[in-house]
DRENDO-1510 file (C-alpha; in Angstrom, 1 decimal, always signed):
<recs>
REC; n; res; u; v; w
REC; 1; MET; -44.8; -45.0; -30.1 .
REC; 2; LYS; -44.1; -46.1; -26.5 .
REC; 3; THR; -40.5; -45.4; -27.0 .
REC; 4; LYS; -41.4; -41.9; -28.2 .
REC; 5; LEU; -43.6; -41.4; -25.0 .
REC; 6; ARG; -40.9; -42.6; -22.8 .
REC; 7; LYS; -38.5; -40.1; -24.3 .
REC; 8; LEU; -41.1; -37.2; -24.1 .
REC; 9; ALA; -41.8; -38.1; -20.5 .
REC; 10; GLY; -38.1; -38.2; -19.8 .
REC; 11; PHE; -37.7; -34.9; -21.4 .
REC; 12; ILE; -40.6; -33.3; -19.5 .
REC; 13; LEU; -39.2; -34.8; -16.2 .
REC; 14; PHE; -35.8; -33.3; -17.1 .
REC; 15; LEU; -37.5; -29.9; -17.7 .
REC; 16; SER; -39.3; -30.2; -14.4 .
REC; 17; LEU; -36.3; -31.1; -12.4 .
REC; 18; SER; -34.2; -28.4; -14.3 .
REC; 19; ALA; -36.8; -25.8; -13.6 .
REC; 20; GLY; -36.8; -26.8; -10.0 .
REC; 21; VAL; -32.9; -26.6; -9.8 .
REC; 22; PHE; -33.0; -23.1; -11.7 .
REC; 23; ALA; -35.9; -21.8; -9.4 .
REC; 24; GLU; -33.9; -23.0; -6.3 .
REC; 25; THR; -30.6; -21.5; -7.7 .
REC; 26; ALA; -32.5; -18.1; -8.4 .
REC; 27; LYS; -34.0; -18.2; -4.9 .
REC; 28; LYS; -30.6; -18.7; -3.4 .
REC; 29; THR; -29.2; -15.9; -5.6 .
REC; 30; GLU; -31.9; -13.5; -4.3 .
REC; 31; THR; -31.0; -14.2; -0.8 .
REC; 32; SER; -27.2; -14.7; -1.0 .
REC; 33; ILE; -26.5; -10.9; -0.3 .
REC; 34; PRO; -27.8; -9.9; +3.2 .
REC; 35; LYS; -30.0; -6.9; +3.1 .
REC; 36; GLU; -27.8; -5.3; +5.9 .
REC; 37; SER; -24.6; -5.7; +3.8 .
REC; 38; LEU; -26.1; -4.4; +0.5 .
REC; 39; ALA; -27.4; -1.4; +2.4 .
REC; 40; VAL; -23.9; -0.4; +3.3 .
REC; 41; VAL; -22.8; -0.8; -0.3 .
REC; 42; GLU; -25.6; +1.3; -1.4 .
REC; 43; ALA; -24.8; +3.9; +1.0 .
REC; 44; PHE; -21.2; +4.1; -0.4 .
REC; 45; GLN; -22.7; +4.1; -4.0 .
REC; 46; ASN; -25.2; +6.9; -3.0 .
REC; 47; THR; -22.4; +8.9; -1.4 .
REC; 48; PHE; -20.3; +8.8; -4.5 .
REC; 49; ARG; -23.2; +9.7; -6.5 .
REC; 50; ALA; -24.1; +12.6; -4.4 .
REC; 51; VAL; -20.5; +14.0; -4.4 .
REC; 52; SER; -20.4; +13.5; -8.1 .
REC; 53; ASP; -23.7; +15.4; -8.6 .
REC; 54; ILE; -22.3; +18.2; -6.4 .
REC; 55; MET; -18.9; +18.5; -7.9 .
REC; 56; LEU; -19.3; +17.8; -11.7 .
REC; 57; PRO; -21.1; +21.1; -12.4 .
REC; 58; SER; -18.1; +23.2; -11.0 .
REC; 59; VAL; -15.6; +21.0; -12.7 .
REC; 60; VAL; -14.5; +22.3; -16.2 .
REC; 61; GLU; -12.4; +21.4; -19.2 .
REC; 62; VAL; -9.7; +24.0; -19.9 .
REC; 63; ASP; -8.7; +24.1; -23.6 .
REC; 64; VAL; -5.8; +26.2; -24.4 .
REC; 65; ILE; -3.8; +27.4; -27.4 .
REC; 66; GLU; -0.1; +28.5; -27.0 .
REC; 67; THR; +1.5; +30.5; -29.7 .
REC; 68; LYS; +5.3; +29.2; -29.9 .
REC; 69; THR; +8.1; +30.0; -32.1 .
REC; 70; TYR; +10.7; +28.1; -33.9 .
REC; 71; ALA; +13.7; +29.1; -36.0 .
REC; 72; ASP; +13.3; +29.0; -39.7 .
REC; 73; PRO; +15.4; +26.2; -41.0 .
REC; 74; PHE; +16.1; +27.9; -44.3 .
REC; 75; SER; +17.3; +31.1; -42.5 .
REC; 76; GLY; +20.8; +32.2; -43.7 .
REC; 77; PHE; +20.4; +30.6; -47.1 .
REC; 78; ASP; +20.6; +33.0; -50.1 .
REC; 79; PHE; +17.8; +32.6; -52.6 .
REC; 80; PRO; +18.8; +34.8; -55.5 .
REC; 81; PHE; +15.6; +34.3; -57.5 .
REC; 82; GLY; +13.5; +34.8; -54.4 .
REC; 83; GLU; +12.2; +38.2; -55.5 .
REC; 84; PHE; +10.6; +36.7; -58.5 .
REC; 85; PHE; +8.9; +34.1; -56.6 .
REC; 86; GLY; +7.5; +36.1; -53.8 .
REC; 87; MET; +10.0; +34.6; -51.2 .
REC; 88; PRO; +11.0; +36.6; -48.1 .
REC; 89; ASP; +14.4; +38.2; -48.1 .
REC; 90; GLN; +16.6; +35.7; -46.2 .
REC; 91; ASN; +19.4; +38.1; -45.8 .
REC; 92; GLN; +17.5; +40.5; -43.4 .
REC; 93; LYS; +19.5; +41.4; -40.5 .
REC; 94; GLY; +18.4; +40.2; -37.0 .
REC; 95; LYS; +17.5; +36.7; -35.7 .
REC; 96; GLU; +14.0; +37.8; -34.7 .
REC; 97; LYS; +13.2; +38.1; -38.5 .
REC; 98; ASN; +14.0; +34.4; -39.0 .
REC; 99; LYS; +11.5; +33.2; -36.4 .
REC; 100; ARG; +8.2; +31.6; -37.3 .
REC; 101; GLU; +5.2; +31.0; -35.1 .
REC; 102; TYR; +2.7; +28.2; -34.7 .
REC; 103; GLU; -0.1; +27.4; -32.4 .
REC; 104; SER; +0.0; +24.5; -30.2 .
REC; 105; LYS; -3.3; +23.1; -28.5 .
REC; 106; GLY; -3.6; +21.5; -25.2 .
REC; 107; LEU; -6.1; +20.7; -22.6 .
REC; 108; GLY; -6.4; +20.4; -18.9 .
REC; 109; SER; -9.0; +20.5; -16.1 .
REC; 110; GLY; -10.0; +23.1; -13.5 .
REC; 111; VAL; -12.5; +23.8; -10.8 .
REC; 112; ILE; -14.7; +26.9; -10.1 .
REC; 113; VAL; -13.6; +28.3; -6.8 .
REC; 114; ARG; -15.1; +31.7; -6.6 .
REC; 115; ARG; -17.6; +34.2; -8.1 .
REC; 116; THR; -17.6; +38.0; -8.0 .
REC; 117; GLY; -20.7; +39.4; -9.7 .
REC; 118; ASN; -20.7; +37.9; -13.1 .
REC; 119; THR; -17.0; +36.8; -13.0 .
REC; 120; LEU; -16.2; +33.3; -12.1 .
REC; 121; TYR; -12.8; +32.0; -11.2 .
REC; 122; VAL; -11.4; +28.6; -12.2 .
REC; 123; LEU; -8.3; +27.2; -10.4 .
REC; 124; THR; -5.9; +25.1; -12.5 .
REC; 125; ASN; -2.2; +24.3; -13.0 .
REC; 126; ASN; +0.3; +26.7; -14.5 .
REC; 127; HIS; +1.5; +24.0; -16.9 .
REC; 128; VAL; -2.1; +23.9; -18.3 .
REC; 129; ALA; -3.0; +27.7; -18.7 .
REC; 130; GLY; +0.1; +29.7; -17.7 .
REC; 131; ALA; +1.4; +30.3; -21.2 .
REC; 132; ALA; -1.7; +30.2; -23.1 .
REC; 133; THR; -2.7; +32.8; -25.6 .
REC; 134; LYS; -6.3; +31.6; -25.9 .
REC; 135; ILE; -8.3; +29.9; -23.2 .
REC; 136; SER; -11.6; +28.2; -23.5 .
REC; 137; VAL; -13.6; +27.0; -20.4 .
REC; 138; LYS; -16.1; +24.2; -21.1 .
REC; 139; LEU; -18.8; +23.4; -18.4 .
REC; 140; ASN; -20.2; +20.0; -17.6 .
REC; 141; ASP; -23.4; +20.9; -19.5 .
REC; 142; GLY; -21.5; +21.6; -22.9 .
REC; 143; ARG; -21.5; +25.3; -22.6 .
REC; 144; GLU; -18.3; +27.1; -23.6 .
REC; 145; PHE; -16.9; +30.3; -22.6 .
REC; 146; GLU; -13.9; +32.4; -23.4 .
REC; 147; GLY; -11.4; +32.4; -20.6 .
REC; 148; LYS; -8.9; +35.0; -19.4 .
REC; 149; LEU; -5.6; +34.3; -17.5 .
REC; 150; VAL; -5.7; +36.1; -14.2 .
REC; 151; GLY; -2.4; +35.0; -12.9 .
REC; 152; ALA; +0.0; +32.1; -13.0 .
REC; 153; ASP; +2.8; +30.9; -10.8 .
REC; 154; PRO; +5.4; +28.4; -12.0 .
REC; 155; ARG; +6.9; +27.8; -8.7 .
REC; 156; MET; +3.7; +26.4; -7.1 .
REC; 157; ASP; +2.3; +25.3; -10.6 .
REC; 158; ILE; -1.0; +26.9; -10.2 .
REC; 159; ALA; -3.0; +29.4; -12.4 .
REC; 160; LEU; -6.2; +31.3; -12.1 .
REC; 161; VAL; -8.5; +31.8; -15.0 .
REC; 162; SER; -11.8; +33.8; -15.3 .
REC; 163; PHE; -14.8; +33.8; -17.5 .
REC; 164; GLU; -17.8; +35.8; -17.5 .
REC; 165; SER; -21.6; +34.6; -17.1 .
REC; 166; SER; -24.8; +36.0; -15.6 .
REC; 167; ASP; -26.0; +32.5; -14.9 .
REC; 168; LYS; -26.1; +32.5; -11.1 .
REC; 169; SER; -27.0; +28.7; -11.1 .
REC; 170; ILE; -23.3; +27.9; -12.1 .
REC; 171; PRO; -22.0; +26.5; -8.8 .
REC; 172; VAL; -18.7; +27.3; -6.9 .
REC; 173; ALA; -17.0; +24.3; -5.4 .
REC; 174; ALA; -16.6; +24.2; -1.6 .
REC; 175; LEU; -13.0; +24.4; -0.3 .
REC; 176; GLY; -12.1; +21.8; +2.5 .
REC; 177; ASP; -9.3; +21.6; +5.0 .
REC; 178; SER; -6.4; +19.7; +3.6 .
REC; 179; ASP; -4.6; +19.7; +7.0 .
REC; 180; SER; -7.3; +17.3; +8.2 .
REC; 181; VAL; -6.5; +14.8; +5.5 .
REC; 182; HIS; -5.0; +11.4; +6.5 .
REC; 183; PRO; -3.8; +8.4; +4.7 .
REC; 184; GLY; -6.6; +6.0; +4.2 .
REC; 185; ASP; -9.2; +8.7; +3.5 .
REC; 186; ILE; -11.5; +7.9; +0.7 .
REC; 187; CYS; -11.2; +10.6; -2.2 .
REC; 188; LEU; -12.4; +11.2; -5.7 .
REC; 189; ALA; -10.5; +12.8; -8.6 .
REC; 190; PHE; -12.4; +14.9; -11.2 .
REC; 191; GLY; -11.3; +16.1; -14.6 .
REC; 192; ALA; -10.8; +15.4; -18.3 .
REC; 193; PRO; -8.4; +12.6; -18.5 .
REC; 194; LEU; -7.1; +12.1; -22.0 .
REC; 195; GLY; -9.9; +14.5; -23.1 .
REC; 196; TYR; -12.8; +12.6; -21.6 .
REC; 197; ALA; -14.3; +15.5; -19.9 .
REC; 198; GLN; -15.9; +15.5; -16.5 .
REC; 199; SER; -14.8; +12.0; -15.5 .
REC; 200; VAL; -14.7; +10.7; -11.9 .
REC; 201; THR; -12.4; +8.2; -10.5 .
REC; 202; GLN; -12.3; +7.0; -6.9 .
REC; 203; GLY; -9.4; +5.8; -4.5 .
REC; 204; ILE; -7.8; +6.7; -1.2 .
REC; 205; VAL; -5.2; +9.1; +0.1 .
REC; 206; SER; -2.1; +7.0; +0.0 .
REC; 207; ALA; +0.2; +9.6; +1.7 .
REC; 208; THR; +0.3; +13.2; +2.9 .
REC; 209; GLY; +3.2; +15.6; +3.1 .
REC; 210; ARG; +5.2; +14.4; +0.1 .
REC; 211; SER; +8.0; +16.7; -0.5 .
REC; 212; GLU; +10.9; +14.7; -1.9 .
REC; 213; SER; +14.0; +16.4; -3.5 .
REC; 214; HIS; +12.7; +16.0; -7.0 .
REC; 215; MET; +9.4; +17.8; -6.1 .
REC; 216; SER; +8.6; +21.6; -5.8 .
REC; 217; ALA; +10.2; +23.1; -2.8 .
REC; 218; VAL; +7.2; +25.6; -2.2 .
REC; 219; SER; +4.5; +22.8; -1.8 .
REC; 220; ASP; +4.0; +19.4; -0.3 .
REC; 221; TYR; +1.7; +17.1; -2.0 .
REC; 222; ILE; -1.3; +14.7; -1.3 .
REC; 223; GLN; -0.4; +11.2; -2.9 .
REC; 224; THR; -3.5; +9.2; -4.1 .
REC; 225; ASP; -4.2; +6.1; -6.0 .
REC; 226; ALA; -7.4; +7.5; -7.4 .
REC; 227; ALA; -6.6; +7.1; -11.3 .
REC; 228; ILE; -5.1; +10.3; -12.7 .
REC; 229; ASN; -4.0; +10.4; -16.3 .
REC; 230; GLN; -2.9; +13.2; -18.6 .
REC; 231; GLY; -5.8; +15.9; -18.9 .
REC; 232; ASN; -6.5; +15.5; -15.2 .
REC; 233; SER; -4.0; +18.2; -14.5 .
REC; 234; GLY; -5.8; +21.2; -12.6 .
REC; 235; GLY; -8.9; +19.2; -11.7 .
REC; 236; PRO; -9.9; +18.8; -8.0 .
REC; 237; LEU; -9.2; +16.0; -5.5 .
REC; 238; VAL; -12.3; +15.8; -3.4 .
REC; 239; ASN; -13.2; +14.2; -0.1 .
REC; 240; ILE; -16.5; +12.3; +0.8 .
REC; 241; TYR; -18.1; +15.4; +1.9 .
REC; 242; GLY; -17.9; +17.1; -1.7 .
REC; 243; GLU; -15.1; +19.5; -0.5 .
REC; 244; VAL; -11.9; +20.2; -2.6 .
REC; 245; ILE; -8.8; +19.1; -0.8 .
REC; 246; GLY; -6.4; +19.2; -3.5 .
REC; 247; ILE; -5.6; +20.2; -7.2 .
REC; 248; ASN; -4.3; +17.3; -9.1 .
REC; 249; THR; -0.9; +18.2; -10.6 .
REC; 250; TRP; +1.2; +15.4; -11.8 .
REC; 251; ILE; +1.6; +11.7; -11.8 .
REC; 252; ALA; +4.8; +9.3; -11.4 .
REC; 253; SER; +4.4; +6.8; -14.3 .
REC; 254; GLN; +6.9; +4.9; -16.5 .
REC; 255; SER; +4.2; +4.5; -19.2 .
REC; 256; GLY; +2.6; +8.0; -19.1 .
REC; 257; GLY; -0.7; +6.4; -17.7 .
REC; 258; SER; -2.0; +6.1; -14.3 .
REC; 259; GLN; -0.1; +3.6; -11.9 .
REC; 260; GLY; -1.7; +4.6; -8.8 .
REC; 261; LEU; +0.7; +7.4; -8.1 .
REC; 262; GLY; -1.0; +10.7; -8.6 .
REC; 263; PHE; -0.1; +13.9; -6.6 .
REC; 264; SER; -2.2; +16.9; -5.6 .
REC; 265; ILE; -1.3; +20.3; -4.3 .
REC; 266; PRO; -3.2; +20.6; -0.8 .
REC; 267; ILE; -5.9; +23.2; -1.1 .
REC; 268; ASN; -4.7; +25.0; +2.1 .
REC; 269; ASN; -1.5; +25.9; +0.2 .
REC; 270; VAL; -3.5; +27.5; -2.5 .
REC; 271; LYS; -6.3; +29.5; -0.6 .
REC; 272; LYS; -4.2; +32.6; -0.2 .
REC; 273; SER; -2.9; +32.4; -3.7 .
REC; 274; ILE; -6.4; +32.9; -5.1 .
REC; 275; ASP; -6.8; +36.2; -3.4 .
REC; 276; SER; -3.1; +37.3; -4.5 .
REC; 277; PHE; -4.1; +36.4; -8.1 .
REC; 278; ILE; -7.2; +38.4; -8.0 .
REC; 279; LYS; -5.6; +41.4; -6.2 .
REC; 280; ASN; -2.1; +41.4; -7.8 .
REC; 281; GLY; -2.1; +39.1; -10.7 .
REC; 282; LYS; +0.6; +37.0; -9.0 .
REC; 283; ILE; +1.7; +35.4; -5.9 .
REC; 284; THR; +4.1; +37.2; -3.7 .
REC; 285; TYR; +6.6; +34.9; -1.6 .
REC; 286; GLY; +8.3; +36.1; +1.5 .
REC; 287; TRP; +12.1; +36.2; +1.5 .
REC; 288; VAL; +14.7; +36.3; +4.2 .
REC; 289; GLY; +17.9; +35.5; +2.4 .
REC; 290; ILE; +19.1; +32.2; +3.7 .
REC; 291; SER; +20.7; +29.2; +1.8 .
REC; 292; LEU; +19.3; +26.1; +3.4 .
REC; 293; TYR; +20.7; +22.6; +3.2 .
REC; 294; ASP; +19.7; +19.1; +4.2 .
REC; 295; ILE; +22.5; +17.7; +6.2 .
REC; 296; ASN; +23.3; +14.1; +7.1 .
REC; 297; LEU; +23.7; +12.3; +10.4 .
REC; 298; ASP; +27.5; +12.8; +10.6 .
REC; 299; TYR; +27.0; +16.6; +9.9 .
REC; 300; LYS; +24.3; +16.7; +12.7 .
REC; 301; LYS; +26.6; +15.0; +15.2 .
REC; 302; GLU; +29.5; +17.5; +14.6 .
REC; 303; LEU; +27.1; +20.4; +14.6 .
REC; 304; GLY; +25.6; +19.1; +18.1 .
REC; 305; VAL; +22.1; +18.8; +16.8 .
REC; 306; ASP; +21.8; +15.0; +16.4 .
REC; 307; GLY; +18.2; +13.9; +16.8 .
REC; 308; ILE; +16.8; +17.4; +16.6 .
REC; 309; GLU; +14.4; +18.4; +13.7 .
REC; 310; GLY; +15.3; +21.6; +11.8 .
REC; 311; ALA; +16.9; +23.2; +8.7 .
REC; 312; PHE; +20.6; +24.1; +8.5 .
REC; 313; ALA; +21.3; +27.7; +7.3 .
REC; 314; ALA; +24.6; +27.2; +5.5 .
REC; 315; GLU; +24.9; +30.7; +4.2 .
REC; 316; VAL; +23.3; +34.1; +4.6 .
REC; 317; PHE; +22.9; +36.8; +1.9 .
REC; 318; THR; +24.7; +39.9; +2.9 .
REC; 319; GLY; +22.3; +42.9; +3.4 .
REC; 320; SER; +19.3; +40.5; +3.5 .
REC; 321; PRO; +16.6; +40.6; +6.1 .
REC; 322; ALA; +18.3; +37.5; +7.8 .
REC; 323; PHE; +21.8; +39.3; +7.8 .
REC; 324; LYS; +20.2; +42.3; +9.3 .
REC; 325; GLY; +18.1; +40.4; +11.8 .
REC; 326; GLY; +21.2; +38.5; +13.3 .
REC; 327; ILE; +20.9; +34.9; +11.7 .
REC; 328; LYS; +24.3; +33.5; +11.2 .
REC; 329; PRO; +25.8; +30.9; +8.8 .
REC; 330; GLY; +25.8; +27.7; +10.7 .
REC; 331; ASP; +22.6; +28.4; +12.6 .
REC; 332; TYR; +20.4; +25.5; +13.0 .
REC; 333; ILE; +16.6; +26.8; +12.5 .
REC; 334; VAL; +14.2; +24.9; +14.8 .
REC; 335; GLU; +11.3; +27.2; +14.9 .
REC; 336; VAL; +9.6; +30.0; +13.2 .
REC; 337; ASN; +6.8; +32.1; +14.9 .
REC; 338; GLY; +6.3; +29.3; +17.3 .
REC; 339; LYS; +5.9; +26.7; +14.7 .
REC; 340; LYS; +8.5; +23.7; +14.8 .
REC; 341; VAL; +10.7; +23.3; +11.7 .
REC; 342; LYS; +10.7; +19.5; +10.5 .
REC; 343; SER; +12.5; +20.0; +7.3 .
REC; 344; VAL; +14.1; +22.3; +4.8 .
REC; 345; ASN; +11.0; +22.1; +2.4 .
REC; 346; GLN; +8.7; +22.9; +5.1 .
REC; 347; LEU; +10.8; +25.9; +6.2 .
REC; 348; VAL; +10.9; +27.1; +2.5 .
REC; 349; ARG; +7.1; +26.9; +2.3 .
REC; 350; ASP; +6.5; +28.6; +5.6 .
REC; 351; ILE; +8.8; +31.5; +4.8 .
REC; 352; GLY; +7.3; +31.8; +1.4 .
REC; 353; SER; +3.8; +32.2; +3.0 .
REC; 354; LEU; +5.0; +35.1; +5.2 .
REC; 355; GLU; +3.8; +38.5; +4.1 .
REC; 356; SER; +6.3; +41.2; +3.0 .
REC; 357; GLY; +6.7; +43.8; +5.7 .
REC; 358; THR; +5.8; +41.5; +8.6 .
REC; 359; THR; +8.3; +40.5; +11.3 .
REC; 360; ALA; +9.0; +36.8; +12.1 .
REC; 361; LYS; +10.6; +35.3; +15.1 .
REC; 362; PHE; +13.1; +32.6; +14.5 .
REC; 363; GLY; +14.5; +30.1; +17.0 .
REC; 364; VAL; +18.0; +28.6; +16.3 .
REC; 365; ILE; +20.6; +26.3; +17.8 .
REC; 366; ARG; +24.0; +28.1; +17.7 .
REC; 367; GLY; +27.1; +26.6; +19.3 .
REC; 368; GLY; +25.0; +23.9; +21.1 .
REC; 369; LYS; +22.8; +26.6; +22.6 .
REC; 370; ARG; +19.1; +27.6; +21.9 .
REC; 371; ILE; +18.6; +31.2; +20.9 .
REC; 372; SER; +15.0; +32.2; +20.6 .
REC; 373; ASP; +13.2; +35.2; +19.1 .
REC; 374; ILE; +15.6; +36.5; +16.5 .
REC; 375; ALA; +13.3; +39.0; +14.9 .
REC; 376; VAL; +13.6; +39.1; +11.0 .
REC; 377; LYS; +11.5; +41.7; +8.8 .
REC; 378; ILE; +10.1; +39.8; +5.8 .
REC; 379; GLU; +10.9; +41.2; +2.3 .
REC; 380; GLU; +9.2; +40.2; -0.9 .
REC; 381; ARG; +11.1; +37.6; -2.8 .
REC; 382; LYS; +12.3; +38.9; -6.3 .
REC; 383; THR; +12.6; +36.9; -9.5 .
REC; 384; ASP; +16.3; +37.5; -9.7 .
REC; 385; VAL; +17.1; +36.2; -6.2 .
REC; 386; ASP; +18.7; +33.1; -7.5 .
REC; 387; SER; +21.4; +35.0; -9.4 .
REC; 388; LYS; +22.6; +36.8; -6.4 .
REC; 389; ASN; +24.9; +34.1; -5.2 .
REC; 390; ASN; +27.8; +36.3; -5.2 .
REC; 391; SER; +26.4; +38.0; -2.1 .
REC; 392; THR; +26.3; +35.0; +0.0 .
REC; 393; TRP; +28.2; +34.9; +3.3 .
REC; 394; PRO; +30.7; +33.3; +3.7 .
REC; 395; GLY; +30.7; +31.8; +0.1 .
REC; 396; PHE; +31.4; +28.2; +0.9 .
REC; 397; ILE; +30.1; +25.2; +2.8 .
REC; 398; ALA; +32.2; +23.8; +5.8 .
REC; 399; THR; +32.0; +20.0; +6.0 .
REC; 400; PRO; +33.4; +17.6; +8.7 .
REC; 401; LEU; +36.9; +16.3; +8.6 .
REC; 402; THR; +36.1; +12.7; +8.7 .
REC; 403; ASP; +38.4; +9.7; +8.3 .
REC; 404; ASP; +37.1; +9.2; +4.8 .
REC; 405; VAL; +37.9; +12.8; +3.9 .
REC; 406; ARG; +41.4; +12.5; +5.4 .
REC; 407; THR; +42.2; +9.6; +3.3 .
REC; 408; LYS; +40.9; +11.3; +0.2 .
REC; 409; LEU; +42.8; +14.4; +0.9 .
REC; 410; LYS; +45.9; +12.3; +1.9 .
REC; 411; ILE; +46.2; +13.9; +5.4 .
REC; 412; ASP; +48.2; +11.5; +7.5 .
REC; 413; ASN; +48.9; +13.9; +10.4 .
REC; 414; LYS; +46.0; +13.0; +13.0 .
REC; 415; LYS; +46.9; +16.2; +14.9 .
REC; 416; VAL; +45.3; +18.2; +12.2 .
REC; 417; LYS; +41.8; +19.3; +13.3 .
REC; 418; GLY; +39.3; +21.5; +11.7 .
REC; 419; VAL; +36.7; +21.8; +9.0 .
REC; 420; VAL; +36.9; +21.2; +5.3 .
REC; 421; VAL; +36.2; +23.9; +2.7 .
REC; 422; ALA; +33.6; +22.9; +0.1 .
REC; 423; ASN; +31.4; +24.5; -2.7 .
REC; 424; VAL; +33.6; +27.7; -3.0 .
REC; 425; GLU; +31.5; +30.2; -5.1 .
REC; 426; GLU; +32.8; +32.8; -7.4 .
REC; 427; LYS; +32.9; +36.5; -6.4 .
REC; 428; THR; +32.1; +35.8; -2.8 .
REC; 429; PRO; +34.2; +36.7; +0.3 .
REC; 430; ALA; +35.6; +32.9; +0.2 .
REC; 431; ALA; +36.8; +33.6; -3.3 .
REC; 432; ALA; +38.2; +36.9; -2.3 .
REC; 433; LEU; +40.2; +35.2; +0.5 .
REC; 434; ARG; +41.6; +32.7; -2.1 .
REC; 435; LEU; +39.9; +29.7; -0.4 .
REC; 436; GLN; +39.9; +26.4; -2.4 .
REC; 437; ASN; +37.8; +23.3; -2.2 .
REC; 438; GLY; +39.7; +20.8; +0.1 .
REC; 439; ASP; +41.4; +23.4; +2.2 .
REC; 440; ILE; +41.2; +22.8; +5.8 .
REC; 441; ILE; +40.4; +25.6; +8.2 .
REC; 442; THR; +42.0; +25.1; +11.7 .
REC; 443; ALA; +41.4; +28.5; +13.0 .
REC; 444; VAL; +38.9; +31.6; +12.7 .
REC; 445; ASN; +40.4; +35.0; +13.8 .
REC; 446; GLY; +43.3; +33.2; +15.5 .
REC; 447; LYS; +41.1; +30.9; +17.6 .
REC; 448; SER; +41.4; +27.3; +17.0 .
REC; 449; VAL; +38.4; +25.3; +15.8 .
REC; 450; THR; +38.2; +21.4; +15.8 .
REC; 451; ASN; +34.7; +20.8; +14.4 .
REC; 452; LEU; +31.7; +22.4; +12.9 .
REC; 453; ALA; +30.1; +23.5; +16.1 .
REC; 454; GLU; +33.3; +25.5; +17.1 .
REC; 455; PHE; +33.7; +26.7; +13.6 .
REC; 456; TYR; +30.4; +28.3; +13.2 .
REC; 457; LEU; +30.4; +29.6; +16.7 .
REC; 458; GLU; +33.5; +31.6; +16.0 .
REC; 459; MET; +32.1; +32.7; +12.7 .
REC; 460; ALA; +29.2; +34.0; +14.5 .
REC; 461; ASN; +31.3; +35.9; +17.0 .
REC; 462; ALA; +33.2; +37.7; +14.1 .
REC; 463; THR; +31.2; +40.8; +13.8 .
REC; 464; LYS; +33.4; +43.1; +11.8 .
REC; 465; SER; +36.1; +41.1; +9.9 .
REC; 466; VAL; +37.3; +37.6; +9.5 .
REC; 467; ASN; +40.5; +35.6; +8.7 .
REC; 468; PHE; +41.3; +31.9; +8.6 .
REC; 469; ASP; +44.3; +29.7; +9.4 .
REC; 470; ILE; +44.5; +27.1; +6.5 .
REC; 471; TYR; +46.2; +23.8; +6.6 .
REC; 472; SER; +47.4; +22.9; +3.1 .
REC; 473; ASN; +50.2; +20.7; +1.7 .
REC; 474; GLY; +51.7; +20.1; +5.1 .
REC; 475; GLY; +51.9; +23.6; +6.3 .
REC; 476; THR; +49.5; +26.3; +7.8 .
REC; 477; ILE; +49.0; +29.8; +6.3 .
REC; 478; THR; +46.8; +32.7; +7.4 .
REC; 479; THR; +44.5; +34.3; +4.8 .
REC; 480; GLY; +44.0; +38.0; +4.4 .
REC; 481; THR; +41.3; +39.7; +6.4 .
REC; 482; TYR; +37.8; +40.2; +4.9 .
REC; 483; LYS; +35.9; +43.1; +6.4 .
REC; 484; PHE; +32.0; +43.3; +6.3 .
</recs>
């Protein structure tokens, strides 16, 4: 009996000690997070909640159906007994009669950016809704509306969809200023990733002004590590003030899922497009008619623009606004309307944003000298502009005659100076003069040229006609004269 009492007493003592330990642990746990620190975290959480509450009612899921065609695999086969079994005539003439249609479903995201009366406008991506034959817009509260494509632009990859509702409580998202966005800014991505509608992820802005060679030339991008997956396309990227700063467009991923490399079109690049879609059903881009190239350090040194930011005008379309305004092949464009040019992609975007009919002032470096205020009247960019390569002047690219090039072309004579012909295009002045890739131009209209700067200066001085002295196979010949 005593033994049992001792055991019971020991057990009670154990429970008492344990309770004391647990109580002390609990007490420590309750006070381990300082109230001041917790208040800061709660403030963050409350901010994210508030932004989500503001944004989610204006974020939509965009469900689309595309009607696609495919070639009938049995087209061209002869079924002699087809008429008895109700089979179509496989010998009908014309390929169109052998095509079949099917419906393909897809989804993305969007954000309500404007209301006019009972019409609400949703901004999304072109690759989400641009080719849709049927569009459905689903709100955060589950209501669904029939959508209508207002306009789409594949170059910028944006589209505008509208739907009708008399409910004035449906909110329109506030558009922020993407030019004020900086790396390190906190941001939230909204959308329907993998079909999970009205989802929110949080991260930071990893970089701004992304415009690599494999990206669109008509837009730069905001990079974020906020998780973006398939289905997020078209959804908004939002700052801590509840303002849209970008439209989520694509991800860089080896797995197809988020790897912290999401890219959004800055909202400032899109604001004018909303008006263009509503007014004209399309985006109109400015056009001046210049072929722009990125050039390396060696090229810049020979051109005399080493250390200077700008964009190289390698060719000019004959009869184009640039041609009429006085921009010459070889001009190094450093400024447009007082804004400095930092890259080719930036210049493409800036020219594209200019309105047709307006006049822009270009600043260039030509022959080592700065020329300001070249007036060019902007025209609207046509869809077939890329097919007009045969109207480029001069129809080839001049490149430096470096030691490596001399070795490749087997030119041992060091006295030979000039520029090398490259990228000769068909049906251009260069082709008409019988120029070939690898030819070395040593003179323009009889005046010797030893480098790129001299070559393009003489080209600029040629106002009515031009001919070249060509070094080839150990000798020099003079081409015919091209008049323009």
